[in-house]
TORKOL-4160 file (C-alpha; in steps of 0.2 Angstrom, whole numbers, padded with zeros to 4 digits, m for minus):
312
<pt num="1" X="0137" Y="m0073" Z="m0104"/>
<pt num="2" X="0123" Y="m0061" Z="m0098"/>
<pt num="3" X="0104" Y="m0062" Z="m0098"/>
<pt num="4" X="0092" Y="m0047" Z="m0100"/>
<pt num="5" X="0076" Y="m0048" Z="m0090"/>
<pt num="6" X="0062" Y="m0036" Z="m0092"/>
<pt num="7" X="0050" Y="m0035" Z="m0077"/>
<pt num="8" X="0035" Y="m0025" Z="m0074"/>
<pt num="9" X="0034" Y="m0017" Z="m0057"/>
<pt num="10" X="0019" Y="m0025" Z="m0047"/>
<pt num="11" X="0008" Y="m0015" Z="m0036"/>
<pt num="12" X="0016" Y="m0023" Z="m0021"/>
<pt num="13" X="0032" Y="m0015" Z="m0024"/>
<pt num="14" X="0025" Y="0003" Z="m0027"/>
<pt num="15" X="0036" Y="0016" Z="m0018"/>
<pt num="16" X="0049" Y="0003" Z="m0013"/>
<pt num="17" X="0068" Y="0007" Z="m0016"/>
<pt num="18" X="0075" Y="m0001" Z="m0031"/>
<pt num="19" X="0088" Y="m0011" Z="m0022"/>
<pt num="20" X="0075" Y="m0018" Z="m0010"/>
<pt num="21" X="0062" Y="m0021" Z="m0023"/>
<pt num="22" X="0073" Y="m0029" Z="m0036"/>
<pt num="23" X="0080" Y="m0040" Z="m0022"/>
<pt num="24" X="0063" Y="m0047" Z="m0019"/>
<pt num="25" X="0059" Y="m0049" Z="m0037"/>
<pt num="26" X="0075" Y="m0059" Z="m0041"/>
<pt num="27" X="0079" Y="m0067" Z="m0025"/>
<pt num="28" X="0096" Y="m0057" Z="m0024"/>
<pt num="29" X="0104" Y="m0049" Z="m0010"/>
<pt num="30" X="0104" Y="m0030" Z="m0009"/>
<pt num="31" X="0123" Y="m0030" Z="m0011"/>
<pt num="32" X="0121" Y="m0039" Z="m0027"/>
<pt num="33" X="0108" Y="m0027" Z="m0033"/>
<pt num="34" X="0118" Y="m0012" Z="m0028"/>
<pt num="35" X="0132" Y="m0019" Z="m0039"/>
<pt num="36" X="0120" Y="m0021" Z="m0054"/>
<pt num="37" X="0114" Y="m0003" Z="m0052"/>
<pt num="38" X="0132" Y="0004" Z="m0050"/>
<pt num="39" X="0137" Y="m0004" Z="m0066"/>
<pt num="40" X="0122" Y="0003" Z="m0076"/>
<pt num="41" X="0114" Y="m0014" Z="m0078"/>
<pt num="42" X="0097" Y="m0009" Z="m0071"/>
<pt num="43" X="0085" Y="0002" Z="m0081"/>
<pt num="44" X="0069" Y="0009" Z="m0075"/>
<pt num="45" X="0057" Y="0014" Z="m0090"/>
<pt num="46" X="0073" Y="0015" Z="m0100"/>
<pt num="47" X="0083" Y="0026" Z="m0089"/>
<pt num="48" X="0098" Y="0020" Z="m0078"/>
<pt num="49" X="0091" Y="0017" Z="m0060"/>
<pt num="50" X="0100" Y="0021" Z="m0044"/>
<pt num="51" X="0099" Y="0009" Z="m0029"/>
<pt num="52" X="0089" Y="0022" Z="m0019"/>
<pt num="53" X="0077" Y="0027" Z="m0033"/>
<pt num="54" X="0059" Y="0023" Z="m0029"/>
<pt num="55" X="0049" Y="0010" Z="m0039"/>
<pt num="56" X="0032" Y="0014" Z="m0046"/>
<pt num="57" X="0019" Y="0001" Z="m0050"/>
<pt num="58" X="0017" Y="m0002" Z="m0069"/>
<pt num="59" X="0035" Y="0004" Z="m0073"/>
<pt num="60" X="0046" Y="m0008" Z="m0082"/>
<pt num="61" X="0063" Y="m0014" Z="m0075"/>
<pt num="62" X="0076" Y="m0020" Z="m0087"/>
<pt num="63" X="0090" Y="m0030" Z="m0078"/>
<pt num="64" X="0106" Y="m0037" Z="m0086"/>
<pt num="65" X="0110" Y="m0052" Z="m0076"/>
<pt num="66" X="0127" Y="m0062" Z="m0076"/>
<pt num="67" X="0126" Y="m0080" Z="m0081"/>
<pt num="68" X="0119" Y="m0090" Z="m0066"/>
<pt num="69" X="0132" Y="m0099" Z="m0056"/>
<pt num="70" X="0120" Y="m0110" Z="m0047"/>
<pt num="71" X="0101" Y="m0114" Z="m0048"/>
<pt num="72" X="0089" Y="m0102" Z="m0039"/>
<pt num="73" X="0084" Y="m0106" Z="m0021"/>
<pt num="74" X="0068" Y="m0116" Z="m0020"/>
<pt num="75" X="0052" Y="m0107" Z="m0013"/>
<pt num="76" X="0048" Y="m0110" Z="0005"/>
<pt num="77" X="0037" Y="m0126" Z="0007"/>
<pt num="78" X="0026" Y="m0117" Z="0020"/>
<pt num="79" X="0020" Y="m0100" Z="0023"/>
<pt num="80" X="0032" Y="m0090" Z="0035"/>
<pt num="81" X="0026" Y="m0079" Z="0049"/>
<pt num="82" X="0024" Y="m0061" Z="0045"/>
<pt num="83" X="0033" Y="m0050" Z="0058"/>
<pt num="84" X="0021" Y="m0036" Z="0065"/>
<pt num="85" X="0005" Y="m0044" Z="0058"/>
<pt num="86" X="m0007" Y="m0043" Z="0073"/>
<pt num="87" X="m0025" Y="m0051" Z="0074"/>
<pt num="88" X="m0037" Y="m0038" Z="0081"/>
<pt num="89" X="m0052" Y="m0049" Z="0080"/>
<pt num="90" X="m0057" Y="m0066" Z="0075"/>
<pt num="91" X="m0073" Y="m0076" Z="0074"/>
<pt num="92" X="m0081" Y="m0089" Z="0063"/>
<pt num="93" X="m0084" Y="m0077" Z="0049"/>
<pt num="94" X="m0071" Y="m0064" Z="0049"/>
<pt num="95" X="m0053" Y="m0060" Z="0054"/>
<pt num="96" X="m0047" Y="m0042" Z="0056"/>
<pt num="97" X="m0029" Y="m0038" Z="0056"/>
<pt num="98" X="m0018" Y="m0023" Z="0059"/>
<pt num="99" X="m0007" Y="m0023" Z="0043"/>
<pt num="100" X="0011" Y="m0017" Z="0045"/>
<pt num="101" X="0021" Y="m0008" Z="0032"/>
<pt num="102" X="0030" Y="m0019" Z="0018"/>
<pt num="103" X="0016" Y="m0032" Z="0018"/>
<pt num="104" X="0005" Y="m0035" Z="0003"/>
<pt num="105" X="m0013" Y="m0040" Z="0005"/>
<pt num="106" X="m0011" Y="m0056" Z="m0005"/>
<pt num="107" X="0002" Y="m0063" Z="m0018"/>
<pt num="108" X="0004" Y="m0055" Z="m0035"/>
<pt num="109" X="0015" Y="m0059" Z="m0050"/>
<pt num="110" X="0033" Y="m0054" Z="m0045"/>
<pt num="111" X="0030" Y="m0051" Z="m0027"/>
<pt num="112" X="0040" Y="m0062" Z="m0016"/>
<pt num="113" X="0038" Y="m0052" Z="0000"/>
<pt num="114" X="0026" Y="m0056" Z="0015"/>
<pt num="115" X="0007" Y="m0055" Z="0013"/>
<pt num="116" X="m0008" Y="m0054" Z="0024"/>
<pt num="117" X="m0015" Y="m0071" Z="0018"/>
<pt num="118" X="0002" Y="m0079" Z="0020"/>
<pt num="119" X="0004" Y="m0073" Z="0037"/>
<pt num="120" X="m0014" Y="m0079" Z="0042"/>
<pt num="121" X="m0010" Y="m0096" Z="0035"/>
<pt num="122" X="0006" Y="m0097" Z="0045"/>
<pt num="123" X="m0004" Y="m0093" Z="0061"/>
<pt num="124" X="m0016" Y="m0108" Z="0056"/>
<pt num="125" X="m0030" Y="m0096" Z="0052"/>
<pt num="126" X="m0040" Y="m0103" Z="0037"/>
<pt num="127" X="m0049" Y="m0090" Z="0026"/>
<pt num="128" X="m0063" Y="m0092" Z="0013"/>
<pt num="129" X="m0059" Y="m0100" Z="m0003"/>
<pt num="130" X="m0070" Y="m0088" Z="m0013"/>
<pt num="131" X="m0062" Y="m0076" Z="m0024"/>
<pt num="132" X="m0047" Y="m0078" Z="m0036"/>
<pt num="133" X="m0034" Y="m0091" Z="m0031"/>
<pt num="134" X="m0021" Y="m0079" Z="m0025"/>
<pt num="135" X="m0033" Y="m0068" Z="m0016"/>
<pt num="136" X="m0045" Y="m0080" Z="m0008"/>
<pt num="137" X="m0055" Y="m0072" Z="0007"/>
<pt num="138" X="m0048" Y="m0054" Z="0003"/>
<pt num="139" X="m0063" Y="m0042" Z="0002"/>
<pt num="140" X="m0053" Y="m0026" Z="0001"/>
<pt num="141" X="m0034" Y="m0021" Z="0000"/>
<pt num="142" X="m0022" Y="m0009" Z="0007"/>
<pt num="143" X="m0006" Y="m0004" Z="m0002"/>
<pt num="144" X="0011" Y="m0012" Z="0003"/>
<pt num="145" X="0016" Y="0006" Z="0010"/>
<pt num="146" X="m0001" Y="0009" Z="0019"/>
<pt num="147" X="m0003" Y="0002" Z="0037"/>
<pt num="148" X="m0019" Y="m0001" Z="0047"/>
<pt num="149" X="m0034" Y="m0011" Z="0049"/>
<pt num="150" X="m0040" Y="m0024" Z="0036"/>
<pt num="151" X="m0053" Y="m0037" Z="0036"/>
<pt num="152" X="m0052" Y="m0055" Z="0028"/>
<pt num="153" X="m0067" Y="m0066" Z="0026"/>
<pt num="154" X="m0066" Y="m0083" Z="0034"/>
<pt num="155" X="m0082" Y="m0091" Z="0028"/>
<pt num="156" X="m0090" Y="m0091" Z="0011"/>
<pt num="157" X="m0105" Y="m0083" Z="0017"/>
<pt num="158" X="m0095" Y="m0069" Z="0025"/>
<pt num="159" X="m0085" Y="m0066" Z="0008"/>
<pt num="160" X="m0102" Y="m0064" Z="m0001"/>
<pt num="161" X="m0109" Y="m0052" Z="0012"/>
<pt num="162" X="m0094" Y="m0042" Z="0014"/>
<pt num="163" X="m0090" Y="m0040" Z="m0005"/>
<pt num="164" X="m0108" Y="m0034" Z="m0007"/>
<pt num="165" X="m0106" Y="m0022" Z="0008"/>
<pt num="166" X="m0091" Y="m0014" Z="0000"/>
<pt num="167" X="m0099" Y="m0013" Z="m0017"/>
<pt num="168" X="m0115" Y="m0005" Z="m0009"/>
<pt num="169" X="m0104" Y="0007" Z="0001"/>
<pt num="170" X="m0111" Y="0002" Z="0018"/>
<pt num="171" X="m0093" Y="0000" Z="0025"/>
<pt num="172" X="m0084" Y="0015" Z="0033"/>
<pt num="173" X="m0066" Y="0016" Z="0029"/>
<pt num="174" X="m0058" Y="0029" Z="0039"/>
<pt num="175" X="m0040" Y="0034" Z="0036"/>
<pt num="176" X="m0028" Y="0047" Z="0044"/>
<pt num="177" X="m0016" Y="0056" Z="0032"/>
<pt num="178" X="m0002" Y="0068" Z="0034"/>
<pt num="179" X="m0002" Y="0079" Z="0019"/>
<pt num="180" X="0010" Y="0094" Z="0014"/>
<pt num="181" X="0003" Y="0111" Z="0017"/>
<pt num="182" X="m0014" Y="0116" Z="0023"/>
<pt num="183" X="m0029" Y="0111" Z="0012"/>
<pt num="184" X="m0042" Y="0125" Z="0010"/>
<pt num="185" X="m0056" Y="0123" Z="0015"/>
<pt num="186" X="m0051" Y="0113" Z="0030"/>
<pt num="187" X="m0066" Y="0102" Z="0028"/>
<pt num="188" X="m0073" Y="0096" Z="0012"/>
<pt num="189" X="m0076" Y="0083" Z="m0001"/>
<pt num="190" X="m0065" Y="0079" Z="m0016"/>
<pt num="191" X="m0076" Y="0072" Z="m0031"/>
<pt num="192" X="m0065" Y="0069" Z="m0045"/>
<pt num="193" X="m0063" Y="0054" Z="m0057"/>
<pt num="194" X="m0048" Y="0043" Z="m0056"/>
<pt num="195" X="m0040" Y="0032" Z="m0070"/>
<pt num="196" X="m0022" Y="0028" Z="m0076"/>
<pt num="197" X="m0011" Y="0043" Z="m0079"/>
<pt num="198" X="m0012" Y="0048" Z="m0097"/>
<pt num="199" X="0007" Y="0049" Z="m0100"/>
<pt num="200" X="0014" Y="0039" Z="m0085"/>
<pt num="201" X="0003" Y="0023" Z="m0085"/>
<pt num="202" X="0012" Y="0016" Z="m0070"/>
<pt num="203" X="0003" Y="0030" Z="m0059"/>
<pt num="204" X="m0015" Y="0035" Z="m0057"/>
<pt num="205" X="m0022" Y="0053" Z="m0059"/>
<pt num="206" X="m0038" Y="0063" Z="m0059"/>
<pt num="207" X="m0044" Y="0061" Z="m0077"/>
<pt num="208" X="m0059" Y="0066" Z="m0086"/>
<pt num="209" X="m0070" Y="0051" Z="m0090"/>
<pt num="210" X="m0061" Y="0041" Z="m0076"/>
<pt num="211" X="m0070" Y="0031" Z="m0063"/>
<pt num="212" X="m0081" Y="0041" Z="m0051"/>
<pt num="213" X="m0071" Y="0044" Z="m0035"/>
<pt num="214" X="m0076" Y="0053" Z="m0019"/>
<pt num="215" X="m0065" Y="0057" Z="m0004"/>
<pt num="216" X="m0071" Y="0066" Z="0012"/>
<pt num="217" X="m0059" Y="0075" Z="0023"/>
<pt num="218" X="m0057" Y="0085" Z="0039"/>
<pt num="219" X="m0042" Y="0093" Z="0047"/>
<pt num="220" X="m0037" Y="0086" Z="0064"/>
<pt num="221" X="m0021" Y="0096" Z="0067"/>
<pt num="222" X="m0011" Y="0109" Z="0058"/>
<pt num="223" X="0008" Y="0111" Z="0058"/>
<pt num="224" X="0020" Y="0123" Z="0050"/>
<pt num="225" X="0022" Y="0112" Z="0035"/>
<pt num="226" X="0009" Y="0099" Z="0035"/>
<pt num="227" X="m0009" Y="0095" Z="0041"/>
<pt num="228" X="m0016" Y="0079" Z="0049"/>
<pt num="229" X="m0032" Y="0074" Z="0041"/>
<pt num="230" X="m0046" Y="0062" Z="0045"/>
<pt num="231" X="m0051" Y="0055" Z="0028"/>
<pt num="232" X="m0066" Y="0044" Z="0024"/>
<pt num="233" X="m0068" Y="0035" Z="0007"/>
<pt num="234" X="m0084" Y="0034" Z="m0001"/>
<pt num="235" X="m0077" Y="0024" Z="m0016"/>
<pt num="236" X="m0061" Y="0013" Z="m0016"/>
<pt num="237" X="m0050" Y="0017" Z="m0031"/>
<pt num="238" X="m0032" Y="0012" Z="m0032"/>
<pt num="239" X="m0021" Y="0025" Z="m0023"/>
<pt num="240" X="m0037" Y="0036" Z="m0021"/>
<pt num="241" X="m0032" Y="0046" Z="m0006"/>
<pt num="242" X="m0014" Y="0048" Z="m0013"/>
<pt num="243" X="m0021" Y="0054" Z="m0030"/>
<pt num="244" X="m0034" Y="0066" Z="m0024"/>
<pt num="245" X="m0023" Y="0075" Z="m0012"/>
<pt num="246" X="m0009" Y="0076" Z="m0025"/>
<pt num="247" X="m0021" Y="0084" Z="m0037"/>
<pt num="248" X="m0024" Y="0097" Z="m0024"/>
<pt num="249" X="m0006" Y="0100" Z="m0023"/>
<pt num="250" X="m0006" Y="0093" Z="m0005"/>
<pt num="251" X="0002" Y="0076" Z="m0007"/>
<pt num="252" X="0004" Y="0064" Z="0007"/>
<pt num="253" X="0020" Y="0067" Z="0016"/>
<pt num="254" X="0034" Y="0055" Z="0011"/>
<pt num="255" X="0024" Y="0050" Z="m0005"/>
<pt num="256" X="0038" Y="0053" Z="m0018"/>
<pt num="257" X="0028" Y="0044" Z="m0031"/>
<pt num="258" X="0015" Y="0057" Z="m0031"/>
<pt num="259" X="0026" Y="0073" Z="m0029"/>
<pt num="260" X="0030" Y="0074" Z="m0010"/>
<pt num="261" X="0045" Y="0084" Z="m0005"/>
<pt num="262" X="0060" Y="0072" Z="m0002"/>
<pt num="263" X="0068" Y="0085" Z="0009"/>
<pt num="264" X="0053" Y="0085" Z="0021"/>
<pt num="265" X="0051" Y="0066" Z="0020"/>
<pt num="266" X="0069" Y="0064" Z="0026"/>
<pt num="267" X="0067" Y="0077" Z="0040"/>
<pt num="268" X="0052" Y="0067" Z="0046"/>
<pt num="269" X="0061" Y="0051" Z="0044"/>
<pt num="270" X="0048" Y="0044" Z="0032"/>
<pt num="271" X="0052" Y="0031" Z="0019"/>
<pt num="272" X="0034" Y="0029" Z="0013"/>
<pt num="273" X="0018" Y="0039" Z="0012"/>
<pt num="274" X="0011" Y="0045" Z="0029"/>
<pt num="275" X="m0006" Y="0036" Z="0027"/>
<pt num="276" X="m0014" Y="0024" Z="0039"/>
<pt num="277" X="m0031" Y="0015" Z="0039"/>
<pt num="278" X="m0036" Y="0020" Z="0056"/>
<pt num="279" X="m0053" Y="0013" Z="0057"/>
<pt num="280" X="m0065" Y="0000" Z="0048"/>
<pt num="281" X="m0083" Y="m0002" Z="0052"/>
<pt num="282" X="m0095" Y="m0014" Z="0043"/>
<pt num="283" X="m0111" Y="m0024" Z="0046"/>
<pt num="284" X="m0106" Y="m0041" Z="0053"/>
<pt num="285" X="m0110" Y="m0054" Z="0040"/>
<pt num="286" X="m0118" Y="m0066" Z="0053"/>
<pt num="287" X="m0131" Y="m0054" Z="0060"/>
<pt num="288" X="m0129" Y="m0037" Z="0053"/>
<pt num="289" X="m0124" Y="m0028" Z="0069"/>
<pt num="290" X="m0112" Y="m0014" Z="0066"/>
<pt num="291" X="m0094" Y="m0018" Z="0071"/>
<pt num="292" X="m0080" Y="m0006" Z="0072"/>
<pt num="293" X="m0061" Y="m0009" Z="0073"/>
<pt num="294" X="m0046" Y="0003" Z="0075"/>
<pt num="295" X="m0028" Y="0004" Z="0074"/>
<pt num="296" X="m0015" Y="0015" Z="0082"/>
<pt num="297" X="m0001" Y="0023" Z="0073"/>
<pt num="298" X="0015" Y="0013" Z="0069"/>
<pt num="299" X="0031" Y="0020" Z="0076"/>
<pt num="300" X="0037" Y="0028" Z="0060"/>
<pt num="301" X="0021" Y="0038" Z="0058"/>
<pt num="302" X="0021" Y="0043" Z="0076"/>
<pt num="303" X="0039" Y="0049" Z="0075"/>
<pt num="304" X="0034" Y="0060" Z="0060"/>
<pt num="305" X="0020" Y="0068" Z="0071"/>
<pt num="306" X="0032" Y="0070" Z="0086"/>
<pt num="307" X="0044" Y="0079" Z="0075"/>
<pt num="308" X="0031" Y="0091" Z="0068"/>
<pt num="309" X="0023" Y="0094" Z="0086"/>
<pt num="310" X="0040" Y="0098" Z="0093"/>
<pt num="311" X="0043" Y="0111" Z="0080"/>
<pt num="312" X="0026" Y="0119" Z="0081"/>
């Protein structure tokens, strides 16, 4: 006897392959999920999904499961270490980490993969208890598919001060993005409101009447098919950089959710968007002094650049 389950795709699985994401959601092996997709038992927004298709946050997965033979495995009793999660800085008020790809900022419904907060707990680092239960200490987030530097509050005072700093835009959030083509002008500001896509509500888009969203950019390096940009966010909307450059028809390389060329993505060895939180600067909550932290490119992003530079 089979069971039908309907599952919304959480933000944490955005851009992940169907087999990998569904394995995390249901606690199944990729082999088991591949069998379900091959037999047509997995639908994504009502259409049959292949195992290598990409998930999009907000889409609906419908899965027909066989009758269980055994009870599901129990959740781990303690947080597990997160591979690749590195502490860049730690003091009594704040911990700054270098977040690897495939790691969510905090737990969310349906996400069973690694998280920054879980990784910190496994290291024995206690964070502030302020904020919603699942995101205590978290003052800003990075997408699962975005790497780089991220700060988490350790003290209650730091949580309050840092949340205010982000709200008042006294935090510098600097990203590097590899986008398709060559934006013209090579330096500028994108001031375009963002909200849910009017027809595909699992995505975001530039929408009249959306939330004010401002992105500043400057070209660092130009290649035949792509450009490396330095990007600074004035606001912090969900998927802001990805949405703004997709609206200019220069999506981030590898970002299939927002229209990137899959052929170029494969050529560059990318399985996610080329987007990296390269630097973060903010007034320290203890004394107000400006502190700045940076993150080097991870191997997959560096490889893509090496391929482009070799061809230039």
